[in-house]
C-alpha positions as CSV (number, residue, x, y, z in Angstrom):
1,M,-15.2,-38.3,26.6
2,K,-12.3,-38.5,24.1
3,I,-14.8,-37.9,21.2
4,L,-16.0,-34.7,22.9
5,K,-12.5,-33.4,23.2
6,V,-11.8,-34.1,19.5
7,L,-15.1,-32.5,18.5
8,F,-14.3,-29.5,20.7
9,V,-10.8,-29.1,19.1
10,M,-12.2,-29.5,15.6
11,G,-14.9,-26.9,16.4
12,G,-12.2,-24.5,17.5
13,F,-10.3,-24.9,14.3
14,F,-13.5,-24.3,12.2
15,F,-14.2,-21.2,14.2
16,L,-10.7,-19.8,13.8
17,A,-10.8,-20.6,10.0
18,S,-14.0,-18.7,9.6
19,C,-12.8,-15.6,11.4
20,G,-11.0,-14.0,8.5
21,G,-11.0,-10.3,7.8
22,D,-13.1,-8.6,5.1
23,D,-10.7,-8.5,2.3
24,C,-11.6,-6.2,-0.6
25,V,-9.7,-6.2,-3.8
26,Q,-9.7,-3.7,-6.7
27,A,-12.4,-5.6,-8.6
28,D,-14.8,-5.3,-5.7
29,W,-14.7,-1.6,-6.0
30,I,-15.1,-1.1,-9.7
31,G,-18.5,0.3,-10.9
32,T,-20.8,3.3,-10.9
33,Y,-22.5,4.4,-7.7
34,T,-25.5,6.6,-7.1
35,L,-26.3,8.5,-3.9
36,D,-29.0,6.9,-1.7
37,V,-30.7,10.1,-0.5
38,E,-32.9,8.4,2.0
39,A,-29.9,6.5,3.7
40,S,-27.6,9.6,3.7
41,D,-27.5,12.4,6.2
42,C,-25.7,14.8,3.8
43,D,-27.5,17.5,2.0
44,A,-27.8,16.2,-1.6
45,S,-26.8,19.6,-3.0
46,T,-23.4,19.4,-1.3
47,V,-22.3,15.9,-2.4
48,S,-22.0,14.1,-5.8
49,N,-25.2,12.4,-7.0
50,S,-23.1,9.7,-8.5
51,F,-19.5,8.7,-9.3
52,A,-17.5,6.0,-11.0
53,V,-14.8,3.8,-9.5
54,T,-12.2,2.6,-12.0
55,A,-9.0,0.6,-11.8
56,G,-5.8,2.5,-10.9
57,S,-2.4,2.0,-12.4
58,S,-1.7,-1.0,-10.2
59,T,-3.9,-3.7,-8.6
60,E,-3.5,-1.8,-5.3
61,E,-5.1,1.4,-6.6
62,I,-8.5,2.6,-7.5
63,V,-9.7,5.9,-9.1
64,L,-12.8,7.2,-7.2
65,D,-14.5,10.3,-8.5
66,G,-11.3,11.3,-10.3
67,A,-8.9,10.9,-7.3
68,T,-6.5,8.0,-7.0
69,Y,-6.4,6.0,-3.7
70,T,-4.3,3.1,-2.5
71,L,-6.5,0.3,-1.2
72,D,-6.5,-0.4,2.5
73,N,-8.7,-3.4,2.5
74,C,-12.3,-2.2,2.4
75,E,-11.4,1.5,3.1
76,V,-9.8,4.3,1.1
77,G,-9.6,8.0,1.7
78,E,-7.6,10.8,3.2
79,S,-8.3,12.5,6.4
80,V,-6.5,14.5,9.0
81,F,-7.6,13.9,12.6
82,G,-10.7,12.1,11.3
83,V,-11.8,15.0,9.1
84,G,-11.7,14.6,5.4
85,L,-12.8,11.9,2.9
86,Q,-13.2,8.3,4.0
87,Y,-14.9,5.7,1.8
88,T,-15.8,2.2,3.1
89,L,-17.0,-0.6,0.7
90,D,-19.7,-2.8,2.1
91,G,-21.0,-5.2,-0.5
92,D,-22.7,-3.1,-3.2
93,K,-22.6,0.0,-1.1
94,I,-20.0,2.7,-0.4
95,N,-20.3,4.6,2.8
96,A,-18.7,7.9,2.4
97,V,-17.7,10.2,5.3
98,I,-17.4,13.6,3.8
99,A,-16.2,16.2,6.2
100,T,-19.0,16.0,8.8
101,C,-21.8,14.0,7.1
102,D,-22.3,10.4,6.0
103,A,-23.4,9.6,2.4
104,V,-24.4,6.2,1.2
105,Y,-23.9,5.2,-2.4
106,T,-25.3,2.1,-4.1
107,R,-23.7,0.3,-7.1
108,N,-25.8,0.6,-10.2
């Protein structure tokens, strides 16, 4: 019975240790991205077909499509009451909420 308690406690520690947040750093963002037309619900004529993400002036900043953003984990952007630009990094994809549509960009 004592062994089961020890295993239960150890399992709890492993579970808690594996539940970290998704931390994105500047290097995760850097690259050139192309619009995935099939995965996007934006009209391709109203959004950029591609853009580059480069390093900003500090390790906490990126330059995305010419605009400088401060990193907030895996999200950057500017919006007022949920309307505006919001970019979310998910592996090699950036999900962009642009006004009222969602665009998906894939790293080249």
